[in-house]
C-alpha positions as CSV (number, residue, x, y, z in Angstrom):
1,X,-23.9,-86.4,-114.4
2,X,-21.1,-88.2,-112.7
3,X,-18.8,-85.3,-113.8
4,X,-21.1,-82.8,-112.0
5,X,-21.0,-85.0,-108.9
6,X,-17.1,-85.1,-109.0
7,X,-16.9,-81.4,-109.6
8,X,-19.3,-80.5,-106.9
9,X,-17.5,-82.8,-104.5
10,X,-14.1,-81.2,-105.2
11,X,-15.6,-77.8,-105.1
12,X,-17.0,-78.4,-101.6
13,X,-13.6,-79.5,-100.3
14,X,-11.7,-76.8,-102.1
15,X,-14.1,-74.0,-101.2
16,X,-14.2,-75.1,-97.5
17,X,-10.4,-75.2,-97.5
18,X,-10.0,-71.8,-99.2
19,X,-12.5,-70.0,-96.9
20,X,-10.9,-71.6,-93.9
21,X,-7.5,-70.2,-95.0
22,X,-9.1,-66.7,-95.5
23,X,-10.6,-66.9,-92.0
24,X,-7.3,-67.8,-90.5
25,X,-5.5,-65.0,-92.3
26,X,-8.2,-62.6,-91.1
27,X,-7.5,-63.8,-87.5
28,X,-3.8,-63.3,-88.1
29,X,-4.3,-59.7,-89.2
30,X,-6.5,-59.1,-86.1
31,X,-3.8,-60.4,-83.8
32,X,-1.1,-58.4,-85.6
33,X,-3.1,-55.3,-85.0
34,X,-3.0,-56.0,-81.2
35,X,0.8,-55.7,-81.2
36,X,0.7,-52.0,-82.2
37,X,1.3,-49.3,-79.7
38,X,3.0,-51.7,-77.3
39,X,6.1,-49.6,-76.9
40,X,8.0,-52.7,-77.7
41,X,11.0,-53.8,-79.9
42,X,11.7,-57.2,-81.4
43,X,14.9,-58.8,-82.6
44,X,15.8,-59.3,-86.3
45,X,18.6,-61.8,-87.0
46,X,21.1,-61.1,-89.8
47,X,23.7,-63.7,-88.7
48,X,25.3,-65.6,-91.7
49,X,25.4,-69.4,-91.4
50,X,29.2,-69.4,-91.4
51,X,29.2,-67.1,-88.4
52,X,26.8,-69.4,-86.5
53,X,29.3,-72.3,-86.7
54,X,32.0,-70.0,-85.2
55,X,29.7,-68.9,-82.4
56,X,28.7,-72.5,-81.5
57,X,32.4,-73.5,-81.3
58,X,33.6,-70.4,-79.5
59,X,34.5,-71.3,-75.8
60,X,33.0,-68.2,-74.2
61,X,29.8,-67.9,-76.2
62,X,27.6,-69.4,-73.4
63,X,29.1,-67.1,-70.8
64,X,28.6,-63.9,-72.9
65,X,25.0,-64.8,-73.7
66,X,24.1,-65.7,-70.1
67,X,25.6,-62.4,-68.9
68,X,23.5,-60.5,-71.5
69,X,20.2,-62.1,-70.3
70,X,21.2,-61.7,-66.7
71,X,21.8,-57.9,-67.4
72,X,18.3,-57.5,-68.6
73,X,17.0,-58.8,-65.3
74,X,19.5,-56.8,-63.2
75,X,18.5,-53.5,-65.1
76,X,14.8,-54.2,-64.5
77,X,14.0,-54.3,-68.3
78,X,10.7,-55.9,-69.1
79,X,10.9,-58.5,-71.8
80,X,9.2,-61.5,-73.2
81,X,10.9,-64.5,-74.7
82,X,10.5,-68.2,-75.3
83,X,12.2,-71.1,-77.1
84,X,11.5,-74.8,-77.7
85,X,12.7,-78.1,-79.1
86,X,10.9,-81.0,-80.9
87,X,11.1,-84.0,-78.5
88,X,9.2,-86.9,-79.9
89,X,5.9,-88.1,-81.5
90,X,3.3,-89.5,-79.2
91,X,0.9,-92.4,-80.0
92,X,-1.7,-90.0,-81.4
93,X,0.8,-88.7,-83.9
94,X,1.3,-85.3,-82.3
95,X,4.8,-83.7,-82.3
96,X,5.5,-83.2,-78.6
97,X,7.7,-80.1,-77.9
98,X,9.6,-78.8,-74.9
99,X,9.0,-75.1,-74.4
100,X,10.5,-72.5,-72.1
101,X,8.8,-69.2,-71.5
102,X,9.5,-66.2,-69.2
103,X,7.0,-64.4,-66.9
104,X,5.5,-62.0,-69.5
105,X,5.0,-64.6,-72.2
106,X,1.5,-65.7,-71.4
107,X,0.3,-62.2,-70.7
108,X,1.8,-60.7,-73.8
109,X,0.3,-63.3,-76.1
110,X,-3.0,-63.5,-74.3
111,X,-2.8,-67.2,-73.4
112,X,-4.6,-68.8,-70.4
113,X,-5.2,-72.1,-68.7
114,X,-8.3,-74.2,-69.1
115,X,-7.5,-76.3,-66.0
116,X,-5.2,-75.6,-63.2
117,X,-3.0,-72.5,-63.4
118,X,-0.1,-70.8,-65.0
119,X,3.3,-70.2,-63.3
120,X,3.6,-68.0,-60.3
121,X,6.1,-65.2,-59.7
122,X,8.0,-67.4,-57.3
123,X,8.3,-70.2,-59.9
124,X,9.8,-67.8,-62.4
125,X,12.1,-66.2,-59.8
126,X,13.9,-69.3,-58.4
127,X,14.7,-72.9,-59.3
128,X,13.1,-75.8,-57.5
129,X,13.8,-79.5,-57.4
130,X,10.4,-80.3,-58.9
131,X,9.9,-78.1,-61.9
132,X,6.3,-76.8,-62.5
133,X,5.0,-77.8,-65.9
134,X,2.1,-76.4,-68.0
135,X,1.0,-78.7,-70.8
136,X,-0.9,-78.1,-74.1
137,X,-4.4,-79.2,-74.7
138,X,-3.4,-82.3,-76.7
139,X,-1.5,-83.7,-73.8
140,X,-4.3,-83.5,-71.3
141,X,-4.9,-87.2,-71.5
142,X,-1.2,-88.1,-71.3
143,X,-0.3,-86.2,-68.2
144,X,-2.6,-85.8,-65.1
145,X,-3.0,-82.5,-63.4
146,X,-1.1,-82.4,-60.1
147,X,1.0,-85.5,-60.8
148,X,4.8,-85.7,-61.2
149,X,6.6,-87.1,-64.2
150,X,10.2,-87.4,-65.5
151,X,10.9,-85.2,-68.6
152,X,13.9,-85.4,-70.9
153,X,16.3,-82.5,-71.2
154,X,16.2,-81.3,-74.8
155,X,19.9,-80.5,-75.0
156,X,21.2,-83.6,-73.2
157,X,22.3,-84.1,-69.6
158,X,19.5,-86.4,-68.4
159,X,16.2,-84.7,-67.5
160,X,14.1,-83.3,-64.7
161,X,11.2,-84.1,-62.4
162,X,8.2,-82.0,-63.3
163,X,4.7,-81.5,-61.8
164,X,1.8,-80.7,-63.9
165,X,0.2,-77.4,-62.6
166,X,-2.0,-76.4,-65.6
167,X,-3.5,-77.2,-69.0
168,X,-3.7,-74.6,-71.7
169,X,-6.9,-73.9,-73.6
170,X,-7.4,-75.6,-76.9
171,X,-5.8,-73.9,-79.9
172,X,-3.4,-72.0,-77.8
173,X,-1.1,-70.4,-80.3
174,X,1.0,-67.2,-80.7
175,X,2.5,-65.2,-83.5
176,X,6.2,-64.3,-83.7
177,X,6.3,-61.0,-85.6
178,X,10.1,-61.1,-85.7
179,X,9.7,-63.2,-88.8
180,X,6.5,-61.9,-90.3
181,X,3.7,-63.7,-88.4
182,X,5.0,-67.2,-87.8
183,X,2.1,-69.1,-86.2
184,X,3.3,-71.4,-83.4
185,X,1.0,-73.8,-81.6
186,X,1.4,-74.9,-78.0
187,X,-1.3,-77.6,-78.1
188,X,1.3,-80.4,-77.9
189,X,4.0,-78.8,-75.8
190,X,5.1,-79.2,-72.2
191,X,6.2,-75.8,-70.9
192,X,8.6,-74.8,-68.1
193,X,9.4,-71.3,-66.7
194,X,12.4,-69.3,-67.7
195,X,13.9,-67.0,-65.1
196,X,17.1,-65.3,-64.0
197,X,18.2,-68.6,-62.4
198,X,18.4,-70.1,-65.9
199,X,20.9,-67.5,-67.1
200,X,24.0,-69.6,-66.5
201,X,26.9,-70.8,-68.8
202,X,25.6,-74.3,-68.3
203,X,22.8,-73.7,-70.9
204,X,23.3,-74.5,-74.5
205,X,24.2,-71.8,-77.0
206,X,21.1,-72.9,-79.0
207,X,18.9,-72.1,-76.0
208,X,20.2,-68.5,-75.9
209,X,20.1,-68.1,-79.7
210,X,16.4,-69.1,-79.8
211,X,15.7,-66.9,-76.7
212,X,17.3,-64.0,-78.6
213,X,15.3,-64.7,-81.7
214,X,12.0,-64.6,-79.7
215,X,12.9,-61.6,-77.6
216,X,10.4,-58.8,-77.2
217,X,11.6,-55.8,-75.2
218,X,9.2,-53.3,-73.6
219,X,10.9,-49.9,-73.7
220,X,9.3,-46.5,-73.3
221,X,12.6,-44.9,-74.1
222,X,14.0,-45.7,-77.6
223,X,17.4,-44.7,-76.3
224,X,17.4,-47.9,-74.1
225,X,16.9,-49.9,-77.3
226,X,20.2,-48.4,-78.7
227,X,22.0,-49.4,-75.5
228,X,20.8,-53.0,-75.7
229,X,21.6,-53.2,-79.3
230,X,25.1,-52.0,-78.5
231,X,25.4,-54.8,-75.9
232,X,24.5,-57.3,-78.5
233,X,27.1,-55.9,-80.9
234,X,29.8,-55.9,-78.2
235,X,29.4,-59.6,-77.6
236,X,30.6,-60.1,-81.2
237,X,28.3,-63.1,-81.6
238,X,24.9,-63.1,-83.3
239,X,24.0,-60.1,-85.4
240,X,20.7,-59.0,-84.0
241,X,19.0,-55.6,-84.6
242,X,16.1,-54.3,-82.7
243,X,13.0,-53.4,-84.7
244,X,10.0,-51.3,-83.5
245,X,7.0,-53.6,-83.1
246,X,4.8,-51.1,-85.0
247,X,7.0,-51.6,-88.1
248,X,7.1,-55.3,-87.7
249,X,3.3,-55.5,-87.2
250,X,2.8,-53.3,-90.3
251,X,5.0,-55.7,-92.4
252,X,3.1,-58.7,-91.0
253,X,-0.3,-57.2,-91.7
254,X,0.7,-56.4,-95.3
255,X,1.9,-59.9,-95.9
256,X,-1.3,-61.4,-94.5
257,X,-3.5,-59.1,-96.6
258,X,-1.6,-60.2,-99.7
259,X,-2.4,-63.8,-98.7
260,X,-6.1,-63.0,-98.3
261,X,-6.3,-61.4,-101.7
262,X,-4.5,-64.4,-103.4
263,X,-6.8,-66.9,-101.7
264,X,-9.9,-64.9,-102.6
265,X,-8.8,-65.1,-106.3
266,X,-8.5,-68.8,-106.0
267,X,-12.0,-69.0,-104.5
268,X,-13.4,-67.0,-107.4
269,X,-11.6,-69.2,-109.9
270,X,-13.1,-72.3,-108.3
271,X,-16.6,-70.9,-108.5
272,X,-16.1,-70.0,-112.2
273,X,-14.7,-73.5,-112.9
274,X,-17.8,-75.1,-111.3
275,X,-20.1,-72.9,-113.3
276,X,-18.4,-73.6,-116.7
277,X,-18.2,-77.3,-116.0
278,X,-21.9,-77.5,-115.0
279,X,-22.9,-75.4,-118.1
280,X,-21.0,-77.8,-120.5
281,X,-22.3,-80.9,-118.8
282,X,-26.0,-79.8,-118.7
283,X,-25.8,-78.5,-122.2
284,X,-24.6,-81.9,-123.4
285,X,-27.3,-83.7,-121.4
286,X,-30.2,-81.4,-122.6
287,X,-28.9,-81.6,-126.2
288,X,-29.1,-85.4,-126.0
289,X,-32.6,-85.3,-124.6
290,X,-33.9,-82.4,-126.6
291,X,-36.5,-84.4,-128.6
292,X,-37.9,-85.9,-125.4
293,X,-38.1,-82.5,-123.7
294,X,-39.7,-81.0,-126.8
295,X,-42.4,-83.8,-126.8
296,X,-43.1,-83.2,-123.1
297,X,-43.5,-79.5,-123.7
298,X,-45.9,-80.1,-126.6
299,X,-47.9,-82.4,-124.3
300,X,-48.3,-79.7,-121.7
301,X,-45.2,-80.0,-119.4
302,X,-44.0,-76.7,-118.1
303,X,-40.4,-75.5,-117.9
304,X,-40.8,-75.3,-114.2
305,X,-41.9,-79.0,-114.0
306,X,-39.0,-80.2,-116.1
307,X,-36.4,-78.2,-114.3
308,X,-37.9,-79.3,-111.0
309,X,-36.9,-82.8,-111.8
310,X,-33.4,-81.6,-112.6
311,X,-33.3,-79.7,-109.3
312,X,-34.3,-82.8,-107.4
313,X,-31.5,-84.8,-109.1
314,X,-29.0,-81.9,-108.4
315,X,-30.0,-81.8,-104.7
316,X,-29.2,-85.6,-104.5
317,X,-25.8,-85.0,-106.2
318,X,-24.9,-82.1,-103.9
319,X,-26.0,-84.1,-100.8
320,X,-23.6,-86.8,-101.8
321,X,-20.8,-84.4,-102.7
322,X,-21.1,-82.6,-99.4
323,X,-20.0,-85.6,-97.4
324,X,-16.3,-84.9,-97.5
325,X,-16.9,-81.3,-96.7
326,X,-19.0,-82.3,-93.7
327,X,-16.0,-84.2,-92.4
328,X,-13.8,-81.1,-92.8
329,X,-16.6,-78.9,-91.2
330,X,-16.5,-81.1,-88.1
331,X,-12.7,-80.6,-87.9
332,X,-12.9,-76.8,-88.5
333,X,-16.3,-76.3,-86.9
334,X,-17.6,-74.6,-90.0
335,X,-21.1,-76.3,-90.3
336,X,-22.8,-73.0,-91.3
337,X,-20.2,-72.4,-93.9
338,X,-20.7,-75.9,-95.3
339,X,-24.5,-75.4,-95.5
340,X,-23.9,-72.1,-97.2
341,X,-21.7,-73.7,-99.9
342,X,-24.4,-76.3,-100.5
343,X,-27.0,-73.6,-101.1
344,X,-24.8,-71.6,-103.4
345,X,-23.9,-74.7,-105.5
346,X,-27.5,-75.8,-105.6
347,X,-28.8,-72.4,-106.9
348,X,-25.9,-72.1,-109.3
349,X,-26.2,-75.6,-110.8
350,X,-30.0,-75.6,-111.0
351,X,-30.2,-72.2,-112.8
352,X,-28.1,-73.6,-115.7
353,X,-30.6,-76.3,-116.9
354,X,-33.5,-73.9,-116.3
355,X,-31.9,-71.4,-118.6
356,X,-31.0,-74.0,-121.3
357,X,-34.5,-75.5,-121.3
358,X,-36.0,-72.1,-121.7
359,X,-33.9,-71.5,-124.8
360,X,-35.1,-74.7,-126.4
361,X,-37.2,-74.1,-129.6
362,X,-39.9,-76.8,-129.7
363,X,-40.7,-75.8,-133.4
364,X,-37.0,-76.3,-134.4
365,X,-36.9,-79.7,-132.5
366,X,-39.9,-80.9,-134.5
367,X,-38.6,-79.6,-137.8
368,X,-35.0,-80.6,-137.3
369,X,-34.8,-83.6,-134.9
370,X,-31.3,-84.3,-133.8
371,X,-30.0,-80.7,-134.5
372,X,-28.3,-78.6,-131.9
373,X,-31.2,-76.5,-130.5
374,X,-29.6,-75.5,-127.2
């Protein structure tokens, strides 16, 4: 029975994990669907690594890139972009990231503040001595709303004084469809605004590279996309192409659906493994106690009574096995799912001994004690 306990325990953990992945993938598909019909284009990077080294060392790279982004503002082209750097790990073990976003970022990805506010138009439009900062949910106890702190500059050159103006809601994340649905979390990020005042040659090439890789352009006229693509080519720097969001979303949705199918197959495999293991274990147990069960049947015990005892034992085993899954359920908030798994395993495991006991031949047990009568 110890084997059944171990198998049930592993099954709970694996089933919970697998279904959690399925749920996340379904959410990803739903969010990818939202990107359709946005009249938008995203960038696709085909720059070889050897070219990146040349761009980083080229003296006028920063000037050309700053002029490109400044031209988007000057031409009144609506776009969304962001970039970030890993900064450090805090005491809680979270990887704290510096993040920069432009004025359409929060709106496009549907993100909002739990406390305080997001950036205003004025904060995006001009630089100030004290930079407004929005923090992720995990940093709410590290930084106080309304207070000022010194933040490090991710690309060197000291840092800046920032004031906390807002806290994002828990599980604030977004999906870059440029690279097939990369899920990025902002829960441990401190975020600053990106505006035209940041488009200067003083910024690092890596800043502009990441801003380009996360660029989403909102263009009603596909001809404008060709013009912008030409500007990128004329810089003779990174090899970016513009891809229609509909096509990128379709590709992302296809990949996510493949993941759901693969994980569902794993889920079915786990259930089959539990069934086969339970069948073998209970068959061995009932075979070992066949004479005892036969005598009890001859003395008037019903199959229901005998299997009821097995069901009680199974319920205890599953109650023990569910403990690790309860811990995961608390993390993922899947208590109903956890209860459902317990019910499925209980029914599946208790049906096996009931079936095996029903198959027992009392006459054969009496005639041939010790024989395999299961």
